N, C-alpha and C positions, 0 to 999 in steps of 0.2 A: 697542065700548068702548075708548077710548084709555087707555094707561097710560104714565106717564113714569118715567123712570130717576132714581132718588135721587141718582146721582153727578153727572149733568150737567143735570137737569131738562128733558131733551128727551123728547118723546113718541115713540110708536113709528113714527109717520108722518113724523117730522122728522129726516131724516138729518143727521149732523154733516158739515159742509163747511168749506172755508176761510172762507167768509163767516160761518159760525155756529160758531166754534171752541169746543172744551171747555176751560174753565177750572177745574182741579181744585185750584189753589193754596190757596184758602181751606179747602177740605176737608182737604187734606194738612196744613195748619197746625194744624187742629183735632186730626187724629190724632196728629201729632207731640207736641202738648201733652199728650194723653192718655197717650202713652208716657212722657213726662218725669214726669207725675204718678204713673204706675205705678212707675216707676224709684225716685222719691223715696219712695213708700210702701213699696217693697222694702227701700230702704236704711234707712228708719226701723225696719222690722221686723227687719232683720239687726242693727242697733245695739241694739235692744231685747233681741234674743236674746243677743247678746254681753254686754250688761250683766247679764242674768240669770245667765249663766255666771260673769261675774266677781264678781257678788255672792255666788253660791254658793261660788266658790273663796275669796273673802275670808273667808267665814264658816267654811269647813272647813280651809283651809291654815293650819297653825300658824305658818309663817314670816311671813305677812302680818299676824298678830296682834302681832308683835314691833315695837318701835319701829325706824324706818328705820335707824338706826345699827347696831342689833343684826342686822337682816337683811342689811345690807351686809356686816358682818363674816363672817357665816355663808357668803355667797357668795364672799368672798375666800378662805375655806378650801376651797372647791370648786374653785378654779382649780388648774391643774397646777403643781407645785413646779418651780422653776427654780434653776439655779446662778447664780453672780455674772455669769457671761457673758451670761445670758438664755436659755440652752438649757433646754428642758423636759427634766426628768429622766424617763426612761422613757417617752420621747415616743411618742404615738399620734396618729393623724389626728384623732380627737375631741378630744383635749386641747387642740390648738393653736387650736381654734375654740370653746372652752367658753363664753365670754361670749355669743357669738351663740346658742349652743344653749340655754343656760339662760334667756336673756331671751325666748326664743320660746315658753316653756311657757304663760304667760298674761299678761294685761295687767298684773297687779300686779308679776309678776316683771320684765316689761319695763321698767316705770316705775322699779323700784329699780335695775336694771342701768344704764339709761340715765342716771340721775341720780348715779351713784357714780364718781367719776373714778379712785378706786384700782383699780377693776377694769379699767381701760383704760390703765394706766401702763407695761405691758410688752407688747411686740409682736414676734413673730417672723415674718419675711416671707421666703418662699421664692420668688424671682423666677421667673415662668413664661416661656413663650415670648412673643415680642413682640406676638402677635395678642391676648393677654390683659392686656397692661399697662394699658389704659384701665380696665378693671374693678378691677385692683389699685390703681390711683391713687385712685379713688373710695373703695375700701374702706379705704385707708391714711388718707386724708384724714378720713373719718368717725371712725376709731379715734383718730387724734390729737386731733381736736376734742373727743371725749368725755372725754380725759384732762384737759381744762381747763388749769389752770396748774401741774399737778403735774410733777415730774421725770419723764422717760420713759426706759425702757430699750429700746433697738431693736437687734434683730439682723437682718442682712440676708444671705441666701445665695442665690447665683445657680446656676441649674442648667446654664447654658451655660457653655462654656469661654471663648469670646470672641464677643461679638455681632458680626454682620455690620456693616460700615460703613454700609450704607444703612439700618440699623435704629437707629443710635445716637440720632437725635433722638426716637425713640419713648420713650426712657426719661425724658425731660424732665419730663412731668407727674407721674410717680411720685416722682422725686427732689425736685421742687418741694414735695411734700407733707411730705417728710422735712425739707427745709431750713427750712420754714416754722416749725418748732418747735425750731430749733437752739439758742435760748437756753434751752430746757428739757432738752437732752441731759444725761443722767446717765451712761449707759453706752451705747457704741456699738461694736457687734461687726460687723465687715465680712468676710464671706467671699465676695468677688466679685472678678472680674478687674480688674486695675489700670486698665484702660481706662475703666472706670466711676467710679473714684475722683474725677475732676475734677468730676463732677456734684454731689458733695457739698460745696458752698460756703457753706452756711449762709445766714442772712438779713442778714449784714453786721454783726451784733452779737456781742460776745464771749460764747461759751457758758460762763458762769461756773459753771454746775452740773456741767459734764463732769468726771467723776472717773475713768472707765475707758474705755479706747480700745483696741480689738483689731483687728488685721489678720491674717486667716487666709487662706491661699492653698493649695487642694487641687490646683492646676494648676501644675506646674513650668514654669519659663521666666524669661527676663529680665524684670524689671519696670521699665517706662519711665515710667509715670504715677504721680503722687503725690497725697498728701492735703494740701490747703491751703485754708483758709477764707477768705472774702472779707473783708478789713478786720478779721480777728480772729486771734488767736494763743491757742488753748486751753492750759490748764496741767493736764493730768491727773495724777493720782497713781499710776495703775496703767496699764501699757501691755503689750500682747502683740504682738510683732513676728515675722511669719513671712515670710522671703525679701524683705522690703521694705527697701531701704536707707534709712539714717537721713536722708540728704540729701533723700529724697522724703517726709519726715514733717514737716509744718509745725506743730509744737508747741513749747512751752517745755518744757525738761527740768529746770528748776530745782526743780519741785515734786515730781518724780517719786519715789515711795517703792518701787514694786513693779514688776519688769519680768520678762517671760519672753521668751526668744530662741530662734528657730529659723532656721537657714539664712541667717545673714548673715556678712559678712566677719569675719576675726579682727581686723583693725585697727579695724573699726567696733565690734566688740564691746568692745574695750578702750577705745576713745574713749568709749563710753557711761558708763564709770566716771569719766571726767573731766567729761562734760556733766551728770551727775546727782550732785551732791555729797552729796544728802540721801537717796540710795537706801539702803534697809534690807534689800531682799529681790530676789535675783537668781537666776533659774532658767535655765540655759543648756542647752536639749536638744540643740542641735547647732551646730557652727560650720563655715563654709565656709573652706577653707584659702586662698582668694583673696578679694579684694574685687571687687564688681560692676564691670563695665566702665564703667557710666554714672555712677560716683562717683569722686571724687578725695579719698580719705581718707588723710591723712598718717599714717605709723606713729607711734604715741604713744611717749613716753619709755620707756627700758628697763624701769623699775620704776614702777608706778603705785600711789600710796598712797591708799587710800579709807578714811576713819575711820568712815564711818557704816554700812556694810554689816554686818548682823548674820546673815543667813542667805544661804548660797550652795549651790546644787544644780548639779551637773555632771553632764551626760548621758554616754551611752556614745559618745564621739567621740574620734578620734585627736588632734584639735587642742586638747582640753581641757587637756592637759598643758602646752602652749605658753602658754595663757592663764594657767594657775596659776603658772607660772614668772615671769610679769610683774607679778603682783598681790601687794601688801602690805596686808593687812586687820587693822589693830589692834583693831577692834571686833567681829570675827567670833565669833558664839556657836554657830551651827549650820552644819554642814557634811555634805552627802550627796553621795557619789560613786556613780555607776552602773557604773563600770568600775574594777576593782581595779588595773589597770595604772597608774593615776594614783598609787597608793599603793605605789610600790616602795620599797626600804629607804632612798631618799635623799629622794623628793619631799616626803611629808608632813612628816618632821622638819625639813627646811629650810624649808618654808613656815611652819610653827608658829614656829620659832625666828626667822625673819625678821619675822613679824607680831606675835609676843608677844601672841597674841589669847587672850581668856578662853573658850576653846572648851569648851561644856559638853554639847553634843548631836552625836553622831557616828553617821551611817548609812553602812554600806558594803554595796555590792551587788556579787556576783560574787566574794566572798571564798572561798578554799579552806578557811578555818577551820583553818589550820595554824600552824606557827611563824612564818612570814612575816608572818601577821597580828599576832602578838604583837610582833614587832620594830617594827611601826608604832605599836601602842598605848601602848608605853612612852613615846612622844614627846608624849603628849596626857594628862598627869596631872590635868588639870582636868576631864576628861569625867566627867559624872554620868549620862548617858543614852546607852547604846550599843545600836544596832540592827544586826544582821548578816544578810544574805541569803547563805547558804552552800550549797554542794552537799552538803557534810558537815562535821562538826566533829571535828577531830583530839582524841584523849583528852588530849593534853598542853596543848592549849589550855584545856580545862575545868580541868585540874589547876592550871594557872598562875592561873587566875582564883580559884581556891579557896586561893590562897596557899601552894600546895605545890610548891616549887621542883623542876623536873625538868631541863630543858635551858636554861631561861631564867635568866640570871644576875640576881640582885637582884629576884627575883620579887615581893618585898614592896612594891615600887614600882610594880607594874602596876595602873594605874587605882585609885589609892587613894581616890578620891571616888565611885566608881561606886555609884549607888543604883538604877538601873533598867536591865535587861538584856532585850532582846527578840531571840530567835533564830528566824529563818525557815529551816528545813532541808529540803532536798530529799531528803536521805537520813536516815530517821528513826533510825539506829543512833546514839543519844546515850548517852554513859556517865552514866546516871541516878544511879548509886550515888555520884557525886561531887557532885551538884546540892545536897543539904542543906548541904554545907560552904560554899556561896556565902553563907549567911546567918549564919555565926558571926562573932564578933568578929575584928578584924584581928590581935590578938595574945593570947596566952593570959592575960596579966595584967590584960586588961580585963573588966569585968563583962558580964553577959549583955545589959545594956540599954544599953551604951556603944558607940558607933561601929560600928555594924552595917555590913557592906559593902553588901549588896544588900537593897533593900527591896521590889522588885517583879521578877518573872521571868515573861516570856511565852515559851513554845516553841511556835510555830505550825508544825504539821505538815500543813497543808492541801495543800501542794505535794508532799509526800513520796509516793512509791509505796508503797502498802499501809501507809500511815501508822498506821492503827488497829491492824493486826496486829502491826506492828513494836513499836508502843508496848506492847502487851500482852506481847510476848515479852521485852521489856527490863525490864518493872516487875514487882514482887512485893509481897505484902501489907505486909510490914514498911516497905518504902521508901515505899509509898503512904500508910501511916499516919503516917510521919515528915513527909512533905510536908503532910498534912492538919493535924497538930500545928502545923506552921509557919504555916499559914493561920490557925489559931485564935489564934496569938500575934500576929497582925496583919500578916503578910507576904502580899503580893499574888502567888499563884502561879496561872497559867492555862496550860492546854495546849489552845488552840482548834484545831478541825478542822472545816472547811467542805467539804460534799460535796453537790452538786445543790441548792444553795440552802439547804440546812439546816445549822445550825452548833451544835456541842456542844462540851463540855469533856471531853476524854479522861480526865483524872484524876477528875472527878466521875463519869463513866460506869463507870470501873474501881471506885471506891469503892462506888457503888450496886449494881453486880453482886456485889461481895463481900459486902455486907450481905444482899442477897437469897439468896446461896448459904448464908451463915451461918443465916439464918432457915429455910430449907428444910432444912437439916441438923438444926437443933434440933427441928423438927416431926417 
């Protein structure tokens, strides 16, 4: 009995030869079609399974029951908090990728995240090695596209000190994704080597939304490349400059309101006051005693008058005094100095007399809290808010503030308008017995409700060694109750102390322990 093969229709006695080939293509086509049908059936079943899960999630998930705008707002609250620069506060690896993580929970969350541009308007990019730039470019393009037409905050930080010359072109796709949305730049923070700055050229249109621009450099060295957009000159209101010469920053300074400076030349620093006539805030962390070799910055005039500046912060730098000698600031209201050497017996009085400024808030760091401090404060009678960071406070300093002449002549003219006093002391030995007198009238013939000297007092002992123990040793129940009575009369008196993340008020603690002791004794 002969049998045939179902694959080739040949019987057992009919061998396959070249003259009688085996053609399995029709059969293979049938099998392939069956596989496709099976795959399609599997896909439909998987879709059905996903839909069942989605339907269950939609019924059980309370977020998906909210209107889309409410759900979107809830997700916005889940994103990591950021500062104005775009940095994640208390940053973690999970926080920086929160949109991607949350939208992967379920289809409903994915749809809400993907259709909410507000969730994609801030991006922090830490540039990887060159081998991963392609993936980062696609990631950045998708992120930017999902922000739609909203203004975007972009922070870029490079892990490499300086890319190798052969790898420069590998950065082009990534920066193209950033340049594509240049008309929507709101805040641009660049912590990258200057050799990468020329890649940020924009799309040829003016970035009208750009309000903040920051150049941060963690790598020391001469900066040779600058920031210049193609066919556009941005007009930011806030700029941070770190070691980048002004000549390498292609912006208009006429709209600048807020500037922070690190490691630029003294002449460039002073010329900034001439370039930005509307500047109201200036923080000079540090100044180089020389100008960069690749810039030709003429020395400004001997004295520069800037009428718009209201806040000036001077860091702990030997060249700050040279800058202060050259400035006249008639509109200055807030002055903070991080080095007491600036405020010697001549510098501050000469500056205030020259500027005739309405200085109302003064912060001094590095003060010794002695009589030399008092001699400076007599030149600023308009100050209403005084903050001092001192190693310790001389008893004569406190006495003079309480209008008790000791060694300072005409002490009744010392800070006559003072309303708030903040003391950050590294040595907690404070003459507390004189503190209540800070809140009495300026003269004996004034009523209790007239012309009080100080309305608020903060004595921060967080940096003091054994601050709690020293406070207890210098306090007594009668004095504590006098301070509490002043509180009840409306005066703001605080003694904050922070230790290992916990914060408490030492005066409150002292009063509570006293009440507990009295209660225990009565029982």
